[in-house]
Structures are given as C-alpha cells and as structure tokens.
DSSP file (Angstrom, degrees, kcal/mol; ACC not computed):
  #  RESIDUE AA STRUCTURE BP1 BP2  ACC     N-H-->O    O-->H-N    N-H-->O    O-->H-N    TCO  KAPPA ALPHA  PHI   PSI    X-CA   Y-CA   Z-CA
    1    1 A M              0   0    0      0, 0.0     2,-0.2     0, 0.0    17,-0.2   0.000 360.0 360.0 360.0 144.4  105.6  110.6   83.2
    2    2 A S  E     -A   17   0A   0     15,-3.2    15,-3.4   114,-0.1     2,-0.3  -0.565 360.0-126.6-110.9-176.4  105.7  114.1   84.3
    3    3 A E  E     +AB  16 113A   0    110,-1.3   110,-2.8    13,-0.2     2,-0.3  -0.884  26.9 165.8-130.4 152.8  105.7  115.6   87.8
    4    4 A G  E     -AB  15 112A   0     11,-1.8    11,-2.5    -2,-0.3     2,-0.3  -0.956  20.7-142.9-159.1 178.0  103.7  118.2   89.5
    5    5 A M  E     -AB  14 111A   0    106,-1.8   106,-2.1    -2,-0.3     2,-0.4  -0.991   4.3-168.3-147.4 135.4  102.7  119.8   92.9
    6    6 A V  E     -AB  13 110A   0      7,-1.8     7,-3.4    -2,-0.3     2,-0.5  -0.999  12.2-168.6-122.1 126.0   99.5  121.2   94.3
    7    7 A R  E     +AB  12 109A   0    102,-2.4   102,-2.0    -2,-0.4     2,-0.4  -0.975  10.3 176.0-115.8 129.8   99.7  123.2   97.6
    8    8 A I  E >   -AB  11 108A   0      3,-2.2     3,-1.5    -2,-0.5     2,-0.5  -0.906  68.3 -41.5-126.2 105.2   96.7  124.1   99.4
    9    9 A G  T 3  S-     0   0    0     98,-2.0    97,-0.1    -2,-0.4    96,-0.0  -0.686 123.7 -27.6  70.1-119.5   97.5  125.9  102.8
   10   10 A D  T 3  S+     0   0    0     -2,-0.5     2,-0.5    -3,-0.1    -1,-0.2   0.366 118.3  99.3-105.8   4.6  100.4  124.1  104.3
   11   11 A T  E <   -A    8   0A   0     -3,-1.5    -3,-2.2     2,-0.0     2,-0.5  -0.775  54.6-164.3 -96.4 134.6   99.7  120.8  102.7
   12   12 A V  E     -A    7   0A   0     -2,-0.5     2,-0.5    -5,-0.2    -5,-0.2  -0.967   5.5-158.2-117.8 131.1  101.7  119.8   99.4
   13   13 A Y  E     -A    6   0A   0     -7,-3.4    -7,-1.8    -2,-0.5     2,-0.3  -0.942   8.6-154.3-106.2 115.8  100.5  117.1   97.2
   14   14 A E  E     -A    5   0A   0     -2,-0.5    20,-0.4    20,-0.4     2,-0.3  -0.709  23.1-162.0 -91.3 139.3  103.4  115.7   95.0
   15   15 A L  E     -A    4   0A   0    -11,-2.5   -11,-1.8    -2,-0.3     2,-0.5  -0.958  31.1-139.0-134.4 144.4  101.9  114.1   91.8
   16   16 A S  E     -AC   3  32A   0     16,-2.5    16,-1.9    -2,-0.3     2,-0.4  -0.917  43.5-161.3 -84.5 117.2  102.7  111.8   88.9
   17   17 A V  E     -AC   2  31A   0    -15,-3.4   -15,-3.2    -2,-0.5     2,-0.5  -0.878  25.2-158.9-117.1 139.1  101.3  113.6   86.0
   18   18 A T  E     - C   0  30A   0     12,-2.5    12,-3.0    -2,-0.4     2,-0.3  -0.966  20.8-156.2-104.5 127.3  100.2  112.8   82.4
   19   19 A C  E     -dC 117  29A   0     97,-0.6    99,-3.0    -2,-0.5     2,-0.4  -0.815   5.0-161.3-110.7 145.8  100.0  115.8   80.2
   20   20 A Y  E     -dC 118  28A   0      8,-2.7     8,-2.5    -2,-0.3     2,-0.7  -0.999  18.3-135.0-129.7 127.3   97.9  116.0   77.0
   21   21 A A  E     - C   0  27A   0     97,-1.7     6,-0.2    -2,-0.4   100,-0.1  -0.734  23.2-177.5 -90.0 114.6   98.4  118.5   74.3
   22   22 A A  E     -     0   0A   0      4,-2.0    -1,-0.2    -2,-0.7     5,-0.2   0.543  45.4-100.8 -89.1  -8.8   94.8  119.8   73.6
   23   23 A G  E >  S+ C   0  26A   0      3,-0.9     3,-1.8    -3,-0.0    -1,-0.2  -0.139  95.2  51.3 109.2 152.6   95.8  122.0   70.7
   24   24 A A  T 3  S-     0   0    0      1,-0.3     3,-0.1    -2,-0.1    -3,-0.0   0.734 132.2 -54.8  60.9  30.2   96.3  125.8   70.2
   25   25 A G  T 3  S+     0   0    0      1,-0.3     2,-0.3    24,-0.0    -1,-0.3   0.702 106.0 132.3  87.9  13.4   98.8  126.0   73.2
   26   26 A E  E <   -C   23   0A   0     -3,-1.8    -4,-2.0    23,-0.1    -3,-0.9  -0.799  37.0-164.6-105.0 146.1   96.2  124.4   75.7
   27   27 A V  E     -CE  21  48A   0     21,-1.5    21,-2.2    -2,-0.3     2,-0.4  -0.986  13.1-156.8-134.1 144.1   97.2  121.7   77.9
   28   28 A L  E     -CE  20  47A   0     -8,-2.5    -8,-2.7    -2,-0.4     2,-0.4  -0.982  15.5-170.3-115.3 132.2   95.3  119.1   80.1
   29   29 A A  E     -CE  19  46A   0     17,-2.9    17,-2.7    -2,-0.4     2,-0.6  -0.984   7.8-177.2-122.7 120.3   97.1  117.5   83.1
   30   30 A I  E     +CE  18  45A   0    -12,-3.0   -12,-2.5    -2,-0.4     2,-0.3  -0.960  14.2 178.6-125.0 122.6   95.9  114.6   85.1
   31   31 A G  E     -CE  17  44A   0     13,-2.1    13,-2.7    -2,-0.6     2,-0.3  -0.815  17.8-158.0-119.6 158.6   97.9  113.5   88.1
   32   32 A V  E     +CE  16  43A   0    -16,-1.9   -16,-2.5    -2,-0.3     2,-0.3  -0.943  25.9 136.5-130.7 150.2   97.9  110.9   90.9
   33   33 A G  E     - E   0  42A   0      9,-1.5     9,-2.6    -2,-0.3     2,-0.4  -0.893  47.4 -88.9-169.8-169.2   99.6  110.9   94.3
   34   34 A I  E     - E   0  41A   0    -20,-0.4   -20,-0.4    -2,-0.3     6,-0.1  -0.976  40.4-110.5-125.2 134.7   99.2  110.2   98.0
   35   35 A A     >  -     0   0    0      5,-3.0     4,-2.8    -2,-0.4     3,-0.3  -0.556  23.3-143.6 -68.2 120.5   98.0  112.7  100.6
   36   36 A P  T  4 S+     0   0    0      0, 0.0    -1,-0.1     0, 0.0   -23,-0.1   0.800  95.3  39.8 -57.2 -29.7  101.0  113.5  102.8
   37   37 A D  T  4 S+     0   0    0      1,-0.1    -2,-0.0     3,-0.1   -26,-0.0   0.745 130.5  21.4 -97.6 -23.2   98.9  113.8  106.0
   38   38 A T  T  4 S-     0   0    0     -3,-0.3    -1,-0.1     2,-0.1    -3,-0.0   0.508  88.9-127.7-124.1 -11.6   96.4  111.0  105.6
   39   39 A G     <  +     0   0    0     -4,-2.8     3,-0.1     1,-0.2    21,-0.0   0.594  62.8 139.5  75.2  10.8   98.0  108.5  103.1
   40   40 A E        -     0   0    0     -5,-0.1    -5,-3.0     1,-0.1    -1,-0.2  -0.481  60.2 -91.2 -87.4 155.8   94.7  108.6  101.0
   41   41 A P  E     -E   34   0A   0      0, 0.0    19,-2.6     0, 0.0     2,-0.4  -0.382  37.0-153.5 -66.7 148.8   94.9  108.7   97.1
   42   42 A V  E     -EF  33  59A   0     -9,-2.6    -9,-1.5    17,-0.2     2,-0.4  -0.969  11.6-173.8-123.0 127.1   95.0  111.9   95.5
   43   43 A E  E     -EF  32  58A   0     15,-2.8    15,-2.9    -2,-0.4     2,-0.4  -0.983   9.8-166.8-120.1 137.5   93.7  112.7   91.9
   44   44 A A  E     -EF  31  57A   0    -13,-2.7   -13,-2.1    -2,-0.4     2,-0.4  -0.970   8.9-166.6-127.0 145.6   94.3  116.0   90.3
   45   45 A Y  E     +EF  30  56A   0     11,-3.1    11,-2.2    -2,-0.4     2,-0.5  -0.982   8.3 179.4-125.8 116.0   92.8  117.6   87.2
   46   46 A V  E     -EF  29  55A   0    -17,-2.7   -17,-2.9    -2,-0.4     2,-0.6  -0.987   7.7-168.8-127.9 125.4   94.3  120.8   85.7
   47   47 A Q  E     -EF  28  54A   0      7,-2.8     2,-2.2    -2,-0.5     7,-1.1  -0.844   2.1-171.4-118.7  89.6   92.8  122.2   82.6
   48   48 A A  E     +E   27   0A   0    -21,-2.2   -21,-1.5    -2,-0.6     2,-0.4  -0.436  32.9 144.6 -84.1  71.3   95.1  125.0   81.2
   49   49 A Y        -     0   0    0     -2,-2.2    28,-0.1   -23,-0.2    -2,-0.1  -0.852  53.6-129.8-111.5 140.3   92.6  126.2   78.6
   50   50 A L  S    S+     0   0    0     -2,-0.4    -1,-0.1     1,-0.2    27,-0.1   0.945 103.6  31.4 -54.5 -56.2   92.4  129.9   77.6
   51   51 A G  S    S+     0   0    0      1,-0.2    -1,-0.2    -3,-0.1    -3,-0.0   0.681 131.8  27.1 -82.6 -15.9   88.7  130.3   78.0
   52   52 A S        +     0   0    0     -5,-0.1    -1,-0.2     2,-0.0    -2,-0.2  -0.267  69.7 178.7-148.5  63.1   88.0  127.9   80.6
   53   53 A P        +     0   0    0      0, 0.0     2,-0.3     0, 0.0    -5,-0.2  -0.174  11.5 178.2 -61.7 150.8   90.8  127.2   83.1
   54   54 A Y  E     -F   47   0A   0     -7,-1.1    -7,-2.8     2,-0.0     2,-0.4  -0.979  19.7-170.4-160.2 146.5   90.2  124.7   86.0
   55   55 A V  E     +F   46   0A   0     -2,-0.3    14,-1.9    -9,-0.2     2,-0.4  -0.977  17.8 164.3-131.7 117.5   91.9  123.1   88.9
   56   56 A G  E     -FG  45  68A   0    -11,-2.2   -11,-3.1    -2,-0.4     2,-0.4  -0.998  15.0-167.7-144.0 151.1   90.5  120.3   91.0
   57   57 A L  E     -FG  44  67A   0     10,-2.7    10,-3.6    -2,-0.4     2,-0.6  -0.999   7.8-158.0-141.3 126.6   91.8  117.8   93.4
   58   58 A R  E     -FG  43  66A   0    -15,-2.9   -15,-2.8    -2,-0.4     2,-0.6  -0.954  10.9-173.2-114.8 119.7   90.1  114.7   94.8
   59   59 A V  E     -F   42   0A   0      6,-2.4     3,-0.3    -2,-0.6   -17,-0.2  -0.932  60.1 -33.3-112.8 109.4   91.6  113.6   98.2
   60   60 A G  S    S-     0   0    0    -19,-2.6   -17,-0.1    -2,-0.6   -21,-0.0  -0.402  83.6 -80.2  77.7-156.8   90.2  110.2   99.3
   61   61 A S  S    S+     0   0    0     -2,-0.1    -1,-0.2    -3,-0.0     5,-0.1   0.287  81.2 114.7-128.3   9.6   86.6  109.3   98.6
   62   62 A G  S >  S-     0   0    0     -3,-0.3     3,-1.8     1,-0.1     4,-0.2  -0.059  82.8 -90.7 -76.1-179.2   84.4  110.9  101.1
   63   63 A T  T 3  S+     0   0    0      1,-0.3     3,-0.3     2,-0.1    31,-0.2   0.769 129.6  48.0 -67.9 -26.7   81.7  113.6  100.5
   64   64 A D  T 3  S+     0   0    0      1,-0.2    -1,-0.3    29,-0.1    -5,-0.1   0.210  81.6 106.3 -94.9  16.9   84.3  116.3  101.1
   65   65 A A    <   +     0   0    0     -3,-1.8    -6,-2.4    -7,-0.1     2,-0.6   0.740  57.9  80.0 -67.1 -29.8   86.8  114.7   98.8
   66   66 A L  E     -G   58   0A   0     -3,-0.3    28,-0.8    -4,-0.2     2,-0.5  -0.724  53.9-178.9 -93.8 122.4   86.6  117.2   96.0
   67   67 A I  E     +GH  57  93A   0    -10,-3.6   -10,-2.7    -2,-0.6     2,-0.3  -0.969  14.6 176.6-115.6 122.5   88.6  120.5   96.4
   68   68 A E  E     -GH  56  92A   0     24,-2.7    24,-3.1    -2,-0.5   -12,-0.2  -0.884  36.8 -95.9-128.7 156.7   88.2  122.9   93.4
   69   69 A S  E     - H   0  91A   0    -14,-1.9    22,-0.3    -2,-0.3   -14,-0.1  -0.457  53.9-105.4 -66.9 141.1   89.3  126.4   92.4
   70   70 A T        -     0   0    0     20,-3.2    20,-0.1     1,-0.1    -1,-0.1  -0.268  10.6-136.8 -67.2 158.6   86.6  128.8   93.3
   71   71 A L  S    S+     0   0    0     29,-0.5     2,-0.3    -3,-0.1    -1,-0.1   0.643  80.3  96.8 -84.2 -16.0   84.4  130.4   90.6
   72   72 A D  S    S-     0   0    0     28,-0.3    18,-0.2    18,-0.1    -2,-0.1  -0.591  90.8  -6.0 -77.4 132.9   84.7  133.9   92.3
   73   73 A G  S    S-     0   0    0     -2,-0.3     2,-0.2     2,-0.0     0, 0.0  -0.200 103.4 -48.4  81.2-171.2   87.5  136.0   90.7
   74   74 A S        -     0   0    0      2,-0.0     2,-0.5    -2,-0.0    -4,-0.1  -0.605  34.2-146.1 -98.5 155.9   89.8  134.8   88.0
   75   75 A L        -     0   0    0     -2,-0.2     2,-0.9    14,-0.1    13,-0.1  -0.911  17.3-167.4-119.5  96.8   92.0  131.7   87.6
   76   76 A D        -     0   0    0     -2,-0.5     2,-0.4    11,-0.2    11,-0.4  -0.814   5.8-177.3 -94.4 105.3   95.2  132.5   85.8
   77   77 A L        -     0   0    0     -2,-0.9     2,-0.5   -28,-0.1     9,-0.2  -0.855  11.6-156.2 -96.1 132.6   97.0  129.4   84.7
   78   78 A Y  E     -I   85   0A   0      7,-2.8     7,-2.4    -2,-0.4     2,-0.6  -0.963   5.8-165.4-118.2 131.5  100.4  130.3   82.9
   79   79 A L  E     +I   84   0A   0     -2,-0.5     2,-0.3     5,-0.2     5,-0.2  -0.969  26.1 151.4-113.7 114.8  101.9  127.6   80.4
   80   80 A Q  E >   -I   83   0A   0      3,-2.4     3,-0.7    -2,-0.6    -2,-0.1  -0.916  65.5  -6.6-148.3 127.3  105.6  128.5   79.7
   81   81 A D  T 3  S-     0   0    0     -2,-0.3    -1,-0.1     1,-0.3     3,-0.1   0.949 129.0 -55.9  56.1  54.2  108.5  126.2   78.7
   82   82 A D  T 3  S+     0   0    0      1,-0.2    32,-3.1    31,-0.1     2,-0.4   0.751 114.0 115.3  52.3  31.4  106.3  123.2   79.3
   83   83 A R  E <   -IJ  80 113A   0     -3,-0.7    -3,-2.4    30,-0.2     2,-0.5  -0.993  53.9-150.5-133.9 136.6  105.4  124.1   82.9
   84   84 A I  E     +IJ  79 112A   0     28,-2.6    28,-2.4    -2,-0.4     2,-0.3  -0.889  27.1 176.0-102.8 127.8  101.9  125.0   84.0
   85   85 A R  E     +IJ  78 111A   0     -7,-2.4    -7,-2.8    -2,-0.5     2,-0.3  -0.970  14.7 156.4-142.4 151.2  101.9  127.5   87.0
   86   86 A A  E     - J   0 110A   0     24,-1.6    24,-2.4    -2,-0.3     2,-0.3  -0.938  11.6-171.1-171.0 144.9   99.5  129.4   89.1
   87   87 A S  E     + J   0 109A   0    -11,-0.4   -11,-0.2    -2,-0.3    22,-0.2  -0.900  64.1  38.7-141.2 172.7   99.5  131.0   92.6
   88   88 A A  E    S+     0   0A   0     20,-0.5     2,-0.5    -2,-0.3    21,-0.2   0.840  71.9 164.5  56.1  39.1   97.0  132.6   94.9
   89   89 A I  E     - J   0 108A   0     19,-2.5    19,-2.6    -3,-0.2     2,-0.6  -0.716  31.2-141.4 -91.5 129.3   94.3  130.1   93.9
   90   90 A R  E     - J   0 107A   0     -2,-0.5   -20,-3.2    17,-0.2     2,-0.3  -0.834  20.2-160.7 -93.1 124.9   91.3  130.0   96.3
   91   91 A F  E     -HJ  69 106A   0     15,-3.0    14,-3.4    -2,-0.6    15,-1.0  -0.801  10.0-175.8-106.2 144.8   90.1  126.6   96.8
   92   92 A V  E     -HJ  68 104A   0    -24,-3.1   -24,-2.7    -2,-0.3     2,-0.4  -0.895  19.2-132.8-130.7 166.6   86.7  125.4   98.1
   93   93 A R  E    S+HJ  67 103A   0     10,-2.4    10,-2.0    -2,-0.3   -26,-0.2  -0.875  86.6  19.4-105.6 143.3   84.9  122.3   99.0
   94   94 A G  S    S-     0   0    0    -28,-0.8    -1,-0.2    -2,-0.4     2,-0.1   0.943  81.9-160.8  66.4  47.2   81.3  121.3   97.9
   95   95 A L        -     0   0    0     -3,-0.2     2,-0.7   -29,-0.2     7,-0.2  -0.420   8.5-146.8 -59.3 131.5   81.4  123.9   95.0
   96   96 A D     >  -     0   0    0      5,-2.8     4,-3.3     1,-0.1     5,-0.4  -0.924   4.7-158.5-105.3 109.5   77.8  124.7   93.8
   97   97 A L  T  4 S+     0   0    0     -2,-0.7    -1,-0.1     1,-0.2    -2,-0.0   0.729  88.8  52.9 -66.8 -22.7   78.1  125.4   90.1
   98   98 A E  T  4 S+     0   0    0      1,-0.1    -1,-0.2    -3,-0.1    -3,-0.0   0.914 125.8  19.0 -72.9 -45.4   74.9  127.4   90.0
   99   99 A T  T  4 S-     0   0    0     -3,-0.2    -2,-0.2     2,-0.1    -1,-0.1   0.661  92.3-129.7 -97.3 -17.6   75.8  129.8   92.8
  100  100 A G     <  +     0   0    0     -4,-3.3   -29,-0.5     1,-0.3   -28,-0.3   0.389  59.7 141.5  80.9  -3.0   79.5  129.6   93.0
  101  101 A A        +     0   0    0     -5,-0.4    -5,-2.8    -6,-0.1    -1,-0.3  -0.354  17.7 147.8 -76.0 152.8   79.3  129.1   96.7
  102  102 A G        -     0   0    0     -7,-0.2    -8,-0.2    -3,-0.1    -7,-0.1  -0.920  50.3 -85.6-171.9 162.5   81.5  126.7   98.6
  103  103 A E  E     - J   0  93A   0    -10,-2.0   -10,-2.4    -2,-0.3    -8,-0.1  -0.589  53.7-110.6 -71.0 120.4   83.4  125.9  101.9
  104  104 A P  E     + J   0  92A   0      0, 0.0   -12,-0.3     0, 0.0    -1,-0.1  -0.281  37.4 175.7 -50.9 134.5   86.8  127.6  102.0
  105  105 A A  E     -     0   0A   0    -14,-3.4     2,-0.2     1,-0.4   -13,-0.2   0.479  49.7 -88.5-117.6  -9.9   89.5  125.1  101.8
  106  106 A G  E     - J   0  91A   0    -15,-1.0   -15,-3.0   -97,-0.1     2,-0.4  -0.600  39.6 -74.8 129.2 174.8   92.5  127.4  101.6
  107  107 A V  E     + J   0  90A   0    -17,-0.2   -98,-2.0    -2,-0.2   -17,-0.2  -0.888  57.1 143.0-104.8 141.4   94.7  129.3   99.2
  108  108 A G  E     -BJ   8  89A   0    -19,-2.6   -19,-2.5    -2,-0.4   -20,-0.5  -0.689  34.1-122.5-151.6-156.6   97.3  127.7   97.1
  109  109 A Q  E     -BJ   7  87A   0   -102,-2.0  -102,-2.4    -2,-0.2     2,-0.3  -0.944  11.9-148.8-153.2 170.3   99.3  127.2   94.1
  110  110 A I  E     -BJ   6  86A   0    -24,-2.4   -24,-1.6    -2,-0.3     2,-0.3  -0.964   8.4-177.4-140.5 159.5  100.2  124.6   91.5
  111  111 A E  E     +BJ   5  85A   0   -106,-2.1  -106,-1.8    -2,-0.3     2,-0.4  -0.825   7.0 177.5-157.1 124.6  103.2  123.8   89.3
  112  112 A I  E     -BJ   4  84A   0    -28,-2.4   -28,-2.6    -2,-0.3     2,-0.6  -0.990  14.9-155.0-130.4 130.0  103.4  121.0   86.7
  113  113 A E  E     -BJ   3  83A   0   -110,-2.8  -110,-1.3    -2,-0.4     2,-0.9  -0.943  10.8-151.1-106.2 119.9  106.3  120.2   84.4
  114  114 A C        +     0   0    0    -32,-3.1     3,-0.1    -2,-0.6  -112,-0.1  -0.791  23.2 168.9 -94.6 103.1  105.3  118.5   81.3
  115  115 A L  S    S+     0   0    0     -2,-0.9     2,-0.3     1,-0.2    -1,-0.2   0.755  70.9  14.2 -86.5 -26.6  108.1  116.4   80.3
  116  116 A H        -     0   0    0     -3,-0.1   -97,-0.6   -34,-0.1     2,-0.5  -0.975  67.7-142.0-146.5 156.6  106.0  114.5   77.6
  117  117 A Y  E     -d   19   0A   0     -2,-0.3     2,-0.3    -3,-0.1   -97,-0.2  -0.962   9.4-141.4-123.2 126.6  102.7  115.0   76.0
  118  118 A E  E     -d   20   0A   0    -99,-3.0   -97,-1.7    -2,-0.5    -2,-0.0  -0.663  16.7-142.3 -82.9 147.1  100.2  112.2   75.0
  119  119 A E  S    S+     0   0    0     -2,-0.3     2,-0.4   -99,-0.2    -1,-0.1   0.908  77.9  57.2 -77.5 -46.8   98.6  113.0   71.7
  120  120 A E  S    S-     0   0    0      1,-0.1     3,-0.1  -100,-0.0   -98,-0.1  -0.740  84.7-121.6 -96.1 132.6   95.0  111.9   72.2
  121  121 A L        -     0   0    0     -2,-0.4    -2,-0.1     1,-0.1    -1,-0.1  -0.323  38.9 -97.4 -70.8 154.0   92.9  113.4   75.0
  122  122 A P              0   0    0      0, 0.0    -1,-0.1     0, 0.0  -102,-0.0  -0.338 360.0 360.0 -71.9 157.1   91.5  110.8   77.6
  123  123 A A              0   0    0     -3,-0.1    -2,-0.0    -2,-0.0     0, 0.0   0.480 360.0 360.0 -66.5 360.0   87.8  109.6   77.1
C-alpha cells in the first residue's frame, strides 16, 4: 500500500493509496482515508495521464461530497521518482462538465508516493 496527501485550503486528507501502472509513464492512484475535521470517509482519485489529468475527492456522501479540480486553466501533475505531485490546484464542488462552472472549494495540492504498482487497472 502506498501513501498520499490531498490538501484543500487548511484541511489535509491523509490517504492509503493503491497505484496502478496505466502504461507509457501514466499512473492512476485511488486512495481512502478519514476526513480530519468530520470523521467522514474520504475517497480520492488521481489520474496522472498526459492528455487528461484529473484529481477528485469524495468526502462523505452528501450532495456536496464531490470536490474536483476545476476545468478552468491547466492541471499539471508531475510524476517523478514514483511520486505524483501538483500544487496550486483550484478545487470546486458541483462541477458542471458542460460549462465548467462550480462552487469554489479552495486551492490545494497533492502528493502521492507510489511504493508499489498494481498491474491491472480497476474495473
């Protein structure tokens, strides 16, 4: 099992992460943890793909549970020495995929250390 962290504003989510080698230097990381402020379950999804990077976090199960990187601007995920890193990520809630609009959730960063890679991608 690998470890990771997602920070949004002042809140830091510590995660146990499973990393998947997607091929051609691309990595998919799926993590789970507990929200430090509410004790709710947290799920994170990080897609370090060259053409379509993505960071999403589900905190709890309510309608505002999904926090995603905004579609405005670029999302630069760096993969070096088995670490996925990104900073200055603008996060939103309620992302509308057609318009790109969403409620600002804060600016943050991620860091995931992939100690082991699963060979097959999840279903």
